[in-house]
C-alpha positions in Angstrom: -7.2 17.9 -1.0 -6.9 17.7 2.7 -6.0 14.5 4.4 -9.6 14.2 5.6 -10.8 14.5 2.0 -8.2 12.0 0.8 -9.3 9.5 3.5 -13.0 10.0 2.6 -12.2 9.6 -1.1 -10.2 6.4 -0.5 -12.9 4.9 1.8 -15.6 5.7 -0.7 -13.6 4.3 -3.6 -13.0 1.0 -1.8 -16.5 0.8 -0.4 -17.8 -2.8 -0.3 -14.3 -4.3 -1.0 -12.8 -6.7 1.4 -9.3 -8.1 2.0 -8.4 -11.8 1.6 -9.7 -12.5 5.1 -13.0 -10.8 4.4 -12.3 -7.7 6.4 -13.4 -4.3 5.1 -10.6 -3.0 2.9 -10.6 0.4 4.5 -9.1 -1.2 7.6 -6.0 -2.0 5.6 -5.8 1.6 4.2 -6.2 3.0 7.7 -3.4 0.7 9.0 -1.0 1.7 6.2 -1.7 5.4 6.8 -1.2 5.0 10.5 2.0 3.0 9.8 3.3 5.8 7.6 2.6 8.3 10.3 4.2 6.2 13.0 7.3 5.9 10.8 7.6 9.7 10.6 6.0 10.1 7.2 4.7 13.5 6.1 1.2 14.5 4.9 2.0 13.7 1.3 3.1 10.2 2.2 0.1 9.7 4.4 -2.2 10.8 1.6 -0.4 8.3 -0.7 -0.9 5.6 1.9 -4.7 6.2 1.8 -4.6 5.9 -2.0 -1.8 3.3 -2.4 -4.1 0.6 -3.8 -6.7 2.7 -5.5 -5.3 2.6 -9.0 -4.1 -0.9 -8.8 -7.5 -2.2 -7.6 -9.4 0.0 -10.2 -11.1 1.8 -7.3 -9.9 5.1 -8.9 -8.6 5.6 -12.4 -5.1 6.8 -13.2 -6.9 9.7 -14.9 -8.6 10.6 -11.6 -5.2 10.6 -9.9 -3.7 12.9 -12.6 -6.5 15.3 -12.2 -6.8 15.2 -8.4 -5.8 18.2 -6.3 -2.8 16.4 -4.8 0.8 17.2 -4.8 3.0 15.8 -7.6 5.0 13.9 -5.0 1.8 12.2 -3.6 0.8 11.2 -7.1 4.3 9.9 -7.9 4.3 7.8 -4.7 0.9 6.3 -5.5 2.0 5.4 -9.1 5.3 4.0 -7.8 3.6 1.6 -5.4 1.0 0.6 -8.0 1.9 -2.8 -9.5 1.6 -3.0 -13.2 0.5 -6.0 -15.3 3.3 -8.3 -16.2 5.8 -6.4 -14.0 8.4 -8.4 -12.2 9.3 -7.9 -8.5 12.7 -6.4 -9.2 11.3 -3.8 -11.6 8.5 -3.0 -9.1 11.0 -2.6 -6.3 13.3 -0.5 -8.4 10.6 2.0 -9.2 9.7 2.2 -5.5 13.4 2.8 -4.6 13.7 5.5 -7.3 10.7 7.5 -6.1 11.3 9.8 -3.2 9.0 9.0 -0.3 7.6 5.7 -1.8 9.7 3.3 0.3 8.2 4.4 3.6 4.6 3.9 2.2 5.5 0.4 0.8 7.2 -0.5 4.1 4.0 0.4 6.0 2.0 -1.6 3.5 4.2 -4.7 3.8 4.2 -4.4 7.6 0.4 -4.6 7.7 0.1 -7.2 4.9 2.7 -9.5 6.7 1.2 -9.0 10.2 1.0 -12.5 11.7 -2.4 -11.7 13.3 -3.7 -10.6 9.9 -2.3 -13.6 8.1 -3.7 -15.9 10.8 -7.3 -14.9 9.7 -6.7 -16.6 6.3 -8.3 -20.0 6.1 -5.8 -21.6 3.7 -2.3 -22.4 5.0 -0.9 -22.5 1.5 -2.1 -18.9 0.9 -0.5 -17.8 4.3 2.8 -19.4 3.3 2.8 -17.9 -0.3 2.0 -14.4 1.0 4.6 -14.6 3.7 7.2 -15.6 1.2 6.1 -12.9 -1.2 6.3 -10.1 1.4 9.7 -11.4 2.7 11.1 -11.3 -0.8 9.8 -7.8 -1.5 11.3 -6.6 1.8 14.6 -8.1 0.7 14.5 -6.4 -2.7 13.7 -3.1 -1.0 16.6 -3.5 1.5 14.2 -3.5 4.5 14.9 -5.5 7.6 12.7 -8.5 8.2 10.3 -7.9 11.0 11.0 -9.8 14.2 8.2 -12.2 15.2 
């Protein structure tokens, strides 16, 4: 699949979905893909960025991913950043760290998720606080610097 095909597939798979602030979910996917590109990611990582939430959100099945015309590395990255039911943060972070190329995708995902402007759109202060703590903890587990505000 070309990057344009991956983007179109991801947008179609998440059609009608919104983020916690009610924004179209494709905005998050685009931001993560752009973040991967800005951090020097390659095409396989950019493709994984477009698809990073597809399996986790049941927008696309794991079977679809296995059968898709994507590189093994792209598929591995998508699976590495896909949270699994009952999985603890340390186990999740360990899988990301053990998968070549996955850390950059997760870093871009966390950067967009923790963007103060994005979090400010949330109505509930408790949710903003919980998410900020969650993203800070994951950055720590992954050995990433905390963003400066």
